[in-house]
Each structure stands twice: as C-alpha cells, then as structure tokens.
N, C-alpha and C positions, 0 to 999 in steps of 0.2 A: 549094332547100327553103324553105318559108315556115312559120313557127311562130306560133301565137297567143300572146297575152300570158300566158295561163294555162299553156301548155306551157313557155314560157321560165321563168316563175316557178318551176314545179315542178322543172324540170331544174337550175336554178341555185341553188335553195334560198333564193330571196328571195320577197318578197311582191309581189302584183300592184300594190299601192299604191306600193311602192318603184319598180317599173318605170315607173309613171305619173309619179312625181316626177322620175325621171331624164329622162323625155321632156320634161316641163314646163320643166326648167332647161337643156335642150339637151345634157345629158351623154350620153344614149343615146336617140336618136330612131330608131324603126324605119324601115326603108327603104321600106315600103309600107303600104297599107291595103287591107282587103277592100272588096268592093262595098258592104258595109253600113257602112263607115267604121271597122272595127275594126283595131287595130294588127296588123301582120304583120312578123315579124322573120326575117332571113335569117342565113346562116352567118357573115357578116362582123359582124353585130350581136352574135351570140353570142360571137365572139372578143373584141370590144370589152368586152362585159359581163364576160368572164373577167378581162380586164386591170383593169377597174374594181374588181372584187371583190378582186383581188390587192392593189391599192394601198390599198383600204379596210382590209384585214387588217393592213397595215403602219401604219395610222393616219393616212393622208393625208386631208385634208378634200376634199370634192367639188370645190370650185373649183380646187384645186391639181391634182387628177386631170385635170380638163378641160384645164388648161394643159399638162400633160405629154402628153396624148393628141393635142391639137389644134394646139399651137404648134410649128412646125418648128424654131424657135430654142431651144426648151426642151431641156435636157440631162437625160434620164431618169437617167443615171448619177449626176449631181450631186445630183438630188433623192433618189435612193436612199442616197447617202452621208450626206446630212444626216439622213435618217430613221433610218439605221443608228445614228448618234450618239445621236439622241433615244431610240430604243428601247433601246440599250445602257444609257443612264443610267436609263431607266425600269425595266429589268430589275434593275439593281442596287438601286434603291429597293424594288422589290417583294420581292427576296430578303431585304433587311433587315427588311421588314415581316413576311414569313413567319417568319423566325428569331425575331423578337420575339414574334409570336403563339404560336409553338410553345413558347417559353420560358415565356411567361405561362401557357399552358395547363397546363404541367407544374409550375409554381412552387407552392411551399407558400405559402398565404396568410399574410400577416404580421399578421393579427389587427387590421388597421386598420379599426375599426368606424365607417365613414362611409358616408353615402348617396353615389350618383354625383355629385350636385350639390355635396355637401360636399367630396368628393375633388377635384373640379375647382377649387373655391374655394381649397383648401389647396395642392394640388400643381400646378395648371394642367395643362399638357400632359404633364408628367412623370408616369411611372407608377412608384410606389414599389415595386411588386411585380415589375417587369420583370426584375430580376436576382436575385429572391429565391432561386430554385433554385441559381443559381451561388454566391451568398453562403452558402447552406446547405452546399453541397458543399465549399467552400473553408475555411469557418470554424466550422461547426456544433460542432466539438469544443472550441472555445475558450470560456473564461469570458466574454470580451467579447461574443461572439455570443449566448450564452445570456442574459447580462444585458440586452443590447439588446432581445432578443425579449421578455423579461419586462416590461421597462419600456414598450415601445411598445404592447404588447397592451392596456395600460390607458389609453392616451392618448385623450382625447376630441377633438372638433373644435376646441374652444377651446385645448387643449394644443398641437395641431399649428399653429394660427394664431399662438400666442405664439412657438413655435419659428421659424416662418417669418419673423415680424417681427424677431426677434433676429438671425436669419441675414442678412436683407436689410440691416439696420442695420450689421452687421459688414462686409458686402460693400461698402456705400457708403463706410464709413470707410477701408477698405483701398484702395479706388479713389482716394480723396483723397490718401492717403499716397503711392501710386504716382505720382499726378499731380504731387506736390510735388517729385519727384526724389529722395526719401529712399532711401538705400541699404538693401539687404535686411537688413543687420546694424545698422541704426540703431535707436535706442530705440523710435521710433514703430512701425517695422515689426515688431520683435520683440514689442512689447506686443500687437499684433493677432494675431501668431502664437500667443502665449500665450493670448489670449482665444479663439482658434479651438480650441485644445486643451481649454480649460475648457468651451466649448459642448458639445463631444463628451462630456466627462465628465459634464456636468450632464444632458444629454438622453438619452444612449445607454449609455455604459459608461465605466468608469474608464480614462483614456487617459494612461498614463505617457509620458515623453519618448521612450523607445525606440520605443513603438508609434506615437507621433506622427510621428517621422522616417520610420518605415516607410510611413505614409500619404503623407507628402510625396513619397517616391520613387514611390509608386503614382500620384500625381496627374500625373506626367510619363510614366510607363511605360504607363498605360492611357489610350488616347485618349478613352474615355468620360468619365473624370474630368477630363481636360484640357479637353475641350469644355465641361463644366459651368462651370468657372471662366472659360474664355475668353468665355463668353456674358455673364458679369458685366462683365469688362474684359479686352480683349486683353492678353496677357502675364501675366495674374494667376497662372496655374498655376505657371509657373517662378518668379515673384517670391515667391509664398507658400511654395513648396517650399524656396527658399533661406532665407527668413525663419524657417521652422520649424527648419531645421538650425542656423541661427545662434542661435536662441533656446535650443535644447537644449544647445548648447555653452556658452552664457553661464550657464545654470542649473546646469550640472554641478558 
C-alpha cells in the first residue's frame, strides 16, 4: 500500500508540515515518490511514524528519537528508563502545582491590596495567599488569626516593604550569629529569638512565649516552614527553633 502525505497526516493526527519536516531532517523519509514527485509512504513508514509519535509523547527530542530508531548500539530500554525518571519528577512537580492552584482558587483573600507588580516587589515568588484557606481552617477561631487578619488588611505596599526589610535584616544577623559558632542558648542567639517574637507581635498578633515555642516546633514539623528558613541559611530552622525554646526558658 502507498499513502499520500495528506492521507498519512490525517490518519496519524499530525500536520503535513510536520511530515515534511521529519523528511527534511531524515527522521521519517518516505520510501517512494509518485511520478509527479510527491511523497508516498508505505506500511513500514507508518510503523516508524507510530514509534516517533510514541517517543514524542514521552517527551523525547527529535534527534534522540532518531538515535533510538537508527542506531543499532542504542538501548531503547535505557532511554525509556531515563525518560521515566524525568517524567516521574515532572509529574510530581505538576501535582504540586495543581494542588497549589486549587488551594489558591479556594483560598479566602487576605485583603492584601497590592497590584501584581507591587506583590512581586514585596513577596517575590512567594504567594502570601497560597495557604490562606489552610490557615483559616486551622486558626480562624483564634484571637491571633483574627488580629492578624485585621492588621494586614490595612497594610499598604510601604508597610509590607518595611516588614520585608526588617525581616531580611533579622535573617542576616541570625546568619552571622550562626556562622560565629554561637550556641543556640547563647545571649546573641536568644536575643535574636526574642526579636523574632517581637517582630511577630509588632506586625501580626501578640505572640506570648508559649505561642512562640509552638511556632518553633512547627518550623521543624512542617517542611514548608523548614524550607523557608533553610533558604535563608542551611540549618536555620533547627537553630532558630532551639534558640526560641532557650529564650522562652530564660524569660520564664
């Protein structure tokens, strides 16, 4: 059987232009031509096209597909194993993105009245609303949550930038204390733990020592909080948690 390029394109669900491109790069060249010079494909060509489409669906680039199909020394199983690893990782990332999008869609807005440009300037890639619904479900009945919502609803861009600057300065100084080798119950470490508590109290809600130690435990129990501090300085989540507990004991 001989098939025209149009028939092959329709049957395979690709465009004629795609088949022309495959021919030009030597990935799928038809076995024959008509008397007028038009491409004519046979059953072996269609089988090869099916394999090409299969590998394309798996995300393989065209040059790698050509290697798999044409190189006798190439190991298709090894290529598939490598692609399986890549796709598995990609699926995990996509699942995380889907979960984040769904949560953001359902989340109650936190009344942060900023334009998209201002939000990026203040928060960067972080989305302050990403876990808003979760926070509402877990703590909406608490005075701390209600007070935080009341305060942040009135914050302007300048307010958020001041908070960002204070928080970054605190993180820089805690990094320096960690680098000095100071113990978590040293005066320098506990002073910064106390400053952390006061930052929360000043910007969001009154944070007594009992609540602060609860946060310290959460910084280690919840990988999202751990990751936040680890991005500032590796080991910071555990160091800060211990310093917060030491500070609470010393102030008792």
